[in-house]
C-alpha positions, 0 to 999 in steps of 0.5 A: 429522548430522555437523559437515561435513553441518551446514556443507554445509547452512548453506553451501547455505542461504546460497547459496540466500539470496544467489541469491534475494535481491532488492533493493527497487526504489528509492524516489522521490528527493526531487525526484521526490516533490516533483514528484509531490506538487506535481502532485497538489496542483495538481489538488486542484480536480479531486479528485486524491488527495494523497500520503497518500491515494495511498500508502494507495490503492496499498498496497491495490491491491498487496496485493489478492487480485484484480488491478486494472489501470492503466486502472481505477485511474489515473483514480481517482488523478486524480479520475475521468479522466486529466489532460491533461499539458502536455508529454510530459516532464511525462507521463513525469515523473508517470507514471514517478513513479507506476510507480516508487512502485508498484514500490518498495512492491511490492518491499518487501512481496514481501520480507516487509519492513515498508513505511513509508507516506507520512503527513502529520504535524501541527505536533507531529510526530504522524501521524493516518493517517486519510487513508492508511486512507481511501486504502486503503479506496478501493483495497479498494473496487475489488475489494470482494468479494475483501476481504469475508472479511478485512473481516468478520474485521477488524470482529469481531476486534481482532487482525484484519489490517484492524482498524487500517485500519478503525478509522482509517477509521471515525474519518475518517467520524464522521458515518457511523460514529459513531466517537469520537476515538482517544486519542493512545496508542491511535492510535500503537499502531494506526499501528504495527500497521497498518504491521506488518500490511501485509506480512502482508496481502500474504502472506495473499493471495499464493496468490490473486494467483498463481492470478490471474496464472496464469489471466491468462497462459492468456488 
């Protein structure tokens, strides 16, 4: 191939990359995040999720091979039923924040970028990520059968895409799993791997999601 042909190919690739590049949807502003976090915390008595659980839950729904519709998952976020908002303004604020957070996560993973989850830190600045993993498992549980193969792989294979999530979740429920506390250095590696695996999980199920989208469009 000549230099001119190489230059032409490079230019065409650059143009294609430019035309198909999509910016990630904006993340929640600090004000939006504070409002959503405060609302969820104020409904903890009704078993509403807090932000770390919510973030893991949404990540599972977004990467899921089978779609979960809003009317199914929204009540789960608020403890089993939709809340009674005080005003239309409050409804718009909270529901809008949830929708925007979903779009932000989805747009980041769609670009095959790493999404950095919402994790609470302890006084030393360390994140356990246990409750994020718990939220992810809750999301998976809504379409349990479609995750079965990846779950089994994660249990049997230390390099399985779900292994970090399953390990952190097991520590969260020691009375059932019998899991021992995870050493600090190993935890850091698990959290890092969990983050890097998320776009890979998204990509792994893209074909299944596309088939489901096509099937839905026919009905």
